[in-house]
N, C-alpha and C positions, 0 to 999 in steps of 0.2 A: 643787435645783438644776432650773430654771426648764426645760422642754420645751412644746414647742408644736407640733403639729401639723396642718397643714392636710390640706381634702378637700374633692372637688367640684369640681375642673376638669376640664378635657375639653374636645372640638370641640363647635364650636355654629356655626348659619349667622348671616350677617349680620344685625341682630332679633332675633335669639335672647335666653334670660336665662337666668342660669349662676346659683346661688348656693355660694358658699365658705363654708367653716367650718376652725373653727381651736381646734379642745381644747387648753387650757393647764392644764398642774399643775404642781408645785413651788412655786407662791407664792400670796400674796393677792392673787388674780385682781383684785378688784373693787377693789385701791388705786391699781393701775397707768393712766396711760393704756395704750392697745393702738391697734396700725396696721395699714393693707394697703400693701404698696408693690408695685412692680413692676417688671421689667426683661426690657426684652429685647432680641433679640441685637442687639449692637453700642451699645448707647446705657447710660446709666447709672439705678440702681435711682434710682425718684423715689417717693415719696411718691402715695398715691391718696389714699388716707380715714384720718382721724385720728378718735379717740370719748376724753375724758376721762372720770378716774375719773365722774365726775359727769354723763357722756352728753353734751355738747355735743361736735358733732359742724363738722369740715370737711372739703373736699373741694378735690382740682386742678379747678383748672377746665375738664379736659376731658374731665369724669365727672359733673359739676353736672348733677342733674336726671336723671342713669341711675343711678348707683350710690348703695345706701344701707349704710350701716358700721351695726352695732348689734350690742350685747353683754347675755349675759345672765349676768349675775352669781351664778345659783344651779346653771347647769349649766358654770361657767367656760368660757365661750364666747364667738367672736366671729364674725360675722358679716360677710358681704359679699354684698349683693343685686345683681347689674349685669342692667339691662335694655335695651334697645334697642342692643347689643353692633355695635360695629365692626371690622373688619378689625385696625384698628391698635388693637386694643386687646389683640392676641396679645402677649403677653410670660407668663415664669413668673411668680404672685404668692405674695407674700409677708406671711407673718403677722406683727407685731414687737409686744413688751412691752418698754414703756419701764421704766426706774427710777422715771420722776416722775410724777407724780398728773394733770396736764395737756398737757406735752409732748413728743414724741419724743426721749428723747436716749439714747446707750450702751443701745440697744435689745440685747433677746434676738432670735432669727430661727427662724422655722422651716425647714423644707427646702425649702421652695415647690412649688406644684402647679401646673401646663401648664396655661394657657385658649388658646386657639387657636379665632380665631372665620375662618371660609373657609368658603366656597361650594363 
């Protein structure tokens, strides 16, 4: 049974930074693609950043150059370093594990962590 537990969310001022973590268990973490999604009030959930089993990354245009996704296959943990945060980054952030090694499909989901960017 796959379990994903996010941490690291909170309130931060515009221009600030946060690092989200996602601890995974219940599967062979290293062989699956992983991703971070977010959902703001009244909006659809969107893919923010993804990383394949080989470490190839992709980002939404809105976060390129500001966010960095990474994974530690020894610690079975996924990270999202978020810099230069903007109010429009405010959302619930979800960790996801794919059933595929390269693309995000039929994901398992974490419970989400709130990120609020406000002065």
